N, C-alpha and C positions, 0 to 999 in steps of 0.2 A: 505347579506353575513356577517360572523361574523368579528369582528374587530380583525384580527389576521394576521400576517406577518410571512411567512415561512422563516426559515433560509437559505434554498437554493431555488433560485427562477428562474424560466424560463422567460425571457423577452418576450417570445411569448404569455405567459398567464397572463392575467391581475390579479392584486391584488384585494383584496375584496373592495367593494364600502362601504364607511362610512356613507352614508345617504341614505335615501329613494329616489328612482328615482323620478325624475321631471316629470310632465306631457309630454307625447308624443307630437310630432310636428303637428299631424294631425289637431289640433284646431288652428294653428297659420294662420294668415291672409297672404295673398300674399304681398309682399314687392314691392314698386314702382319701375318701370323700369328706368334705368339710364345708361347712357354710362360709360364703366369702366374707372377709373382714373388710370394714369400710374406712378404717383409721388411716391416715395419710402417711404416717412416719413409723409404722410398726417395724420392728428390727427382727431379723433373723437370729438365730441363735449364734452364740460365739464359736460354734462349729465352723462357721464360715467367716465371720468378721476377724476371728484371730488367725487366719492363715498366714504364712510367710511364703511369698512366691519364690520359687527356685529359678531366678534369673539366669539365663544363658544366651550367648550369642545366637541371633535367630538363624543364621546360616553362614556357611564358609565363605559365601560370596556377598555377604553383606557387612556393613561397617560393625566394628566391634562395639561401638556405642548403642547399637541397635539391638535390644534385648527382649526375649520372649520367655513367657512362662505360661503355665496352666493353672487356674484356681478352680474350685468347686462352688457351685451355687445350688440352691434348692430347685428341683424341678417345679414343684408346687410349693408357693410360699404360704399357703394355708397349712401345709404340713412339712415344716421345716426339717423334722426329723426323718422324713422319708427318703425317697430317691434323690441323689445328687448327680448333676451333670457337669460337663467340662466347659469353662470359659476361657478361650485362648486370648491372652493379653499381651501387650508389647509396650515398650517405652524407649524414649531417647530422653536423657536428663537435661535439665535447663543448662544453656550455655554458660550462664554466669551465676554461680552460687550465691553471690553478694546481692544479686538482684532478684533471686528467685521468689515468685509469688505463690506458686502452688502447681496444681496438675490442670492440663487441659485435654479433656477427652474429646473424642471426634466420632462422626458417624457420616459414611459417604452416601446414604440414601438407599433406595430400594422400594419397599422392603425386600431384602434378599442380598444386599451388598455387604461383602466382608470388609472390615476396617482395620485389620491387623497391620497392614503396610502404610497405613496413613501417616505415622509419625515420620518415617522415612520420606514419605512424599512432601510433607510440610517442611521439613528442613530445607527444601528447595523453593517452596513457594511462599512461605511466611517470612516477614521481615525479621531481622536479627532481634529487633527489639521485642518481639514476642517470644521468639525461641529462646533468647536469654532468660526469660522470666518464667517459662513454664516447662515442667516435664511433659513432653508430648506423649499422651497415652492412647494406644490404639486397641481395639478389641473386636473380635468377630462376635456379633450378637448371637444369642442362643439360637440353635438350630441352623446356623450359617457357617460356611467354611470349615474351621478347625474347632468350632464349638458345638460339639455333638450334633453334626448336621442331619437335617431331614432330607431324604431323598425318596420321592414317591415312585420311582420307576417309570417316569413319564416317556412316552415316544416323542420324536420330534414334532409330530402333529399335535400331541396333547399338551406340548409346551408353548403352543402359540395361543393368542387370545381368540375368543369367538369370532366368526367372520359372518357378517350379514348377508353374504350371498349364498350361504348354505342354507337349506331348509331348516326352519327353526327346530324341528325335531332332532336334527342332526346336531345342533349346538346344545340342546338339552342332553343328548346322549353323551357329548363330550364333556359337559360340566358334571354330569353324574359320574362318569368313569374317573375323571380327575379326583373328585372327592372320595370316592371308593377306594382308589388306590392309595391315597395318602392315609385314610383311616387304616386300611389293612397293613401298610408297611410301618406305620408309626404308633399305632394303638393309642391308649389313653395319653400318652405324653403329648399328642397332637394339640390338645386343648390349652397347652401351657406355653406355647411358643407365641407370646403376645407382646405388643409393645409395653403395656403395663409391667410384665414380668421383667423385660429387658431393662426398663427403667430401674426396677429393684436390683437387678444384677449391677447396674452402674453404681448404686449405692453400697452394695457389698464391696465392690472394687475400690470405692472411695475409702471405706474402712480398712480394708487390706493394705492400702497405700499409707494409711496413718494420717489421713487428711481430714480437716473439719468440713471443708467445702470442696467442691469441683467447679471448674470453669469448663466451658464446652462450646465446640463449633460443629454444627450439623447442617446438611444440606439436603433440601427436598424431604424425602421421609425422615431423614434425620431431624427436621424441625418438628415433627410430630412427636418423635421420641423426646427430644429436648423439652418440649412444652409439658409433656406427661411428667417428666422428671421434675420440673418446677412446681407441678401441681402436687405431687406425692411428697416431695421433699423441699419445700420452699426455703427452709432455714439453711439448707446445704447447697444451694444453688448460688454460685458466685457471679462470674461474668459470662453470660450466654449470648452467643452470636447464632442466629437462625438465618440461613441463606436459601431464599427460594422457598416460601412457606407454604405448607398446606393449610387448610381451615380446619381446626379441630372440631368444629360442629359438623363437618361434611364427611367425617371418617366412617365408612369407607365408599359405599356406593355413590354417594353423591359427589365425591371427589372424582370418580370415573365419569360421572354424568356432567360434571361442570365443563368437560372438554368440548361438549357439543355447542352450547351457547357461546362459549368464548372463541371458537373457531370462527364464527360468523363476522365479528368485527375485524378479526386478523385477516380474514379473507378480503373483506372490504377494503382495508388498508393496503393489502397487497394489490388489488386491482388498480387503485390510484397510483401507487408508486410505479407499477409495471406500465401503465399508460403514459406516465410522464417519462419513461425510458423507452418508448416504443420504437425509437431509431435503433436501439441495441437489440431488443428482443423480438420485436415484430408480432406481439401477441394482441395488439389493438391499440388504438389512439385515445380511446376513452375508457373510463372504468367499466362502463356497459359492455364495450366490445371486448375487453379482456375478460370479463366474466363469461361472456357468450363463447369465446374461444375455448375456455376451460371446459365449460359443461357441454359444449359440442363433442369434445374430445372423450368426456365420460360417456355420453350417450353412444358414441361411435364404438367405444371399447366394450360397452355392455353388449352390443349387438355382434360385434366381431373383436375379439381381443387383439390388442396391439403388441407386436413383437418389440420389446424393449431389450436389447441385449440378447441374453439367452432366455429371457422370460416372456411369457404371454400375459399381458396384464388386462383384466377386466376394469370396467368403470368403477366397481366397488374396490378393486385393488387399488386403483388410482386415488380414490377418496380416502381410503385407509391410510395410505402411505403419506400423502401430501398434506393431510390435516396439520401435522406438526411443522412442516416446511413452511407453511403460509405465515408462520410467525417470524420467519427470517426471509424477508422480502426477495433479497438478491438470490439466495438459494433456490426459492420457489419458482422464481422467474426462469432461471437456468434450466430447472427440471422439467417445467412445463414446456419450454422451448424445445428440449430433448424429445418430450412426448409428442409435440406437433411434428417434428422431423420424422420420428418413427412411424407416425400415422400416415406419413407421406411416402413411406418406403425407404427412407434414408436409413443407414446403419448408424446405430448409437450404442454407447456402452451400457452396461447394466446400471440401474439405479443404485446408489450406495445403500448398503444394508448393514445392520450390526451383526457382529458374530453370533452364531447360534447360541442362544441362553442355555446354561447348564441346568441339569436336573435340580441341583440344590437351589440355584437362584429362583426359579420358578416355583419349585415346592415350598421354599420359604416365603416367597411373595404370598401365596394363597394361605398358607398356614397362618401368617400374621394377620393379613386382611380379614380373613374368615374367623380367626379366633378372637380378634379385637371387638367386633360389633356384629349383631345379627343382620341378615338381610332377608328379604321375602322369600318364603319358602315355595310359593305356588308359581310354577313356570309360567303360568298364563299372565302373572303380573309383568314379567319381562317382555313377553310377547306384545302385550298391550302398550307398554311404555315404549318399546321400540318402534312400533308403527306411528304412535303418537309423535315421538321425537324425530323421526325420519321426515315427517311433514313440517314440523317446527324448525328443524336445524338440518337442512338438506345435506350439508357436507359430512357430518359425522353423527348425527342424532341416533340412527339405527345401531351403529356400533357401541355408542356410550351407554346405551340402556339395556344392552343385550344381557342374556342370561350368563351366569358364571358359576364356578363350583361352590361359591357360598351358599347357593340355593339348596345344596345337598349336604352341607357340612353340619357337624354336631353343634349344638347351641353353645355360645361363649359360656364359660363358667363364671365369669366376672362382667359386671357392666363396663361400658366404655367409660374411660376417664373423662369427666367434664373439666375442661381447662378454663378456670377462672380465677386469676390471682394478680398480684401487684409486683411480682418479681421483676427486677430490672432486666431488661432483655433488648438487644438490637436486632431487628429484622431487616435484612437487605434483599431487595426485590428488583428485577428487571421489569419494566412495564409490559413488554412483550414476550412472555414466558409460556411456552406451550403446555408444559406439565403441571406446573403449580402457578396458575394465573394471578395477575394482581389482585383480583377479587378475593382469592384465597388468602394472600398475605394480609389484606385488610381484615379478613375474618380473624387471623391469628392476632393481629394488632388489637382488636377488640377484646379478645379473650385474655390477652396478657396486658393488663392495664397499666403495668409499670414500663411497658415497651416504647421504643421509638422506631418508627418505620422509615427506612431509607428507600427511596424509589429512584431507580435510574431512568430518567424520561427518555422515551423512545429506545430503551435498551433492549436488545434482542437476546434470546437464548436462555437456557436453563442453567443456573449457576451464576454467581457474580463475582466472588472474591477467592483469594488464596488457590488459584489455579483450576477453579471448579468451572470457570468460563472457558468456552472454547477458543477464546480469542485472547488478545492481551488484556491485562487487568485494567479495570476502571479506577484510575487513581483516586478519584474522588471517594468512591465508595470504600475502596480498601484503605485509604488513609483514616476514614471514619471509624472502620471496624477495629484497625490497629489501636488507634487512640483510646477506644473503649477498652480493649484488652490489657493495654498498658497502664492507663490511668484509673480505669473503673468508672470514669465520668461518661455518662450517656449525653448526646446532644441535647440541648435545652428544649428542642422541639423536632418534630419530624423533618427530615432532609430530602431534598431533590437534587440529585446528580444528573449531569448531562451525559448522554451515551458517548462512549468513545468513538470519535469520527473514523469511518472507514473500516470498522470491525465487522467481519462476517461470522456469524455463529452458525456454523454447520455441523451437525452431529447426526449420527445414524440413529434410526428408530430403536426404541427400547419398550419392553413390555409394560412398564409401570412409571412411577413418579421419578425415580432415580435417587 
């Protein structure tokens, strides 16, 4: 992909990779078996920590200050003398050596998003007071991008999430096929592409850079990674900003499932807002009328799919697509208005969609999620939960509890990391976030007992600061995050910021958290 960084960037979609992809994992030998170690700061051998990166300009079309290198990390940290894999890293040095604090690592989300280009991006979106003080450090997490990527050889259909309109047996077959393909293409290495091991990679990178501590900015899935690092290496965590947080106690099936109950109040809020703007959208003058308009369209589309642009959408298609949009009220009103016009036979454009996900992004997503934590093995559990949640949460319950490839994955080789510590951390969160809802950020806040939670009241969208929002920055949130990174002082108590007036957060759908 080209060496370019967009001015407005969705944290759910990865930036361009700045180097050729490393060889796939199929050729990697199996690592030796060993009992998992439970110590939190066990160090790999000096084989890894004593490396000296061979820094080079990342590309002819990138600034000379933007440097890339590749280091080695253990495939299996229980066997550091065994197989080693590549970790692609990048940096832009601090702008003012006299003010330099240390290094600031980052992660763009996913799981599955590469982060090699983030330093280049943050030179545009972070204030000079931050970039003067930190070497900006990017890396593609293990299994992703240029870091020994996993590629399961998935077809376009296999790269999509399960769909509730298909017979359940077809979704089971889809889940089993994805798991089997990943196992066949990746082999024993598949079990080691986990959040826990990526956090260990970050600590190897810390040692390689010659730093006693790291600071960190992570968004969405990156908040899970950051929290796991604070748990494994609490004395090496300096200043951590977690943007749009997951709940570490819900990793991972429950984080999918939380989308269903959280969609219901978002939908109710949308009906109130749209009713108040009935003169513009003509979808109903009361919340009840707006709700009825939407559900009538869903029922109509289930009987006779509606032509929307070049696509025919069933009611289930509509629910699956609009679940996320209801968190951004103006966007949802415009799309439901389009749908109403289409049902009346009027020509409308296609609904906005994300670019087709790459094999590596989807393969890495399932590899991390299924490798981190066990999920139910019996497909009947998913069928039963999907039926139950469809009744409880009509908008998205059947989607959120459906079967996924983790039902057929090998058991994780280590337990999920329990996050429970007092490391100083700043969590920033929009009130109306479709992917990592406010309830999840509050769960992260409870787990990180030294944290402060900044909530953007009535804030919409996924991502808050440093260009991760789809719209203009929220100055209150960004100034608070910057003050913490610059001074190290957390707010005395939790903070509430007001949403930026008139900001519309519209982003294409994405397969996971971002």
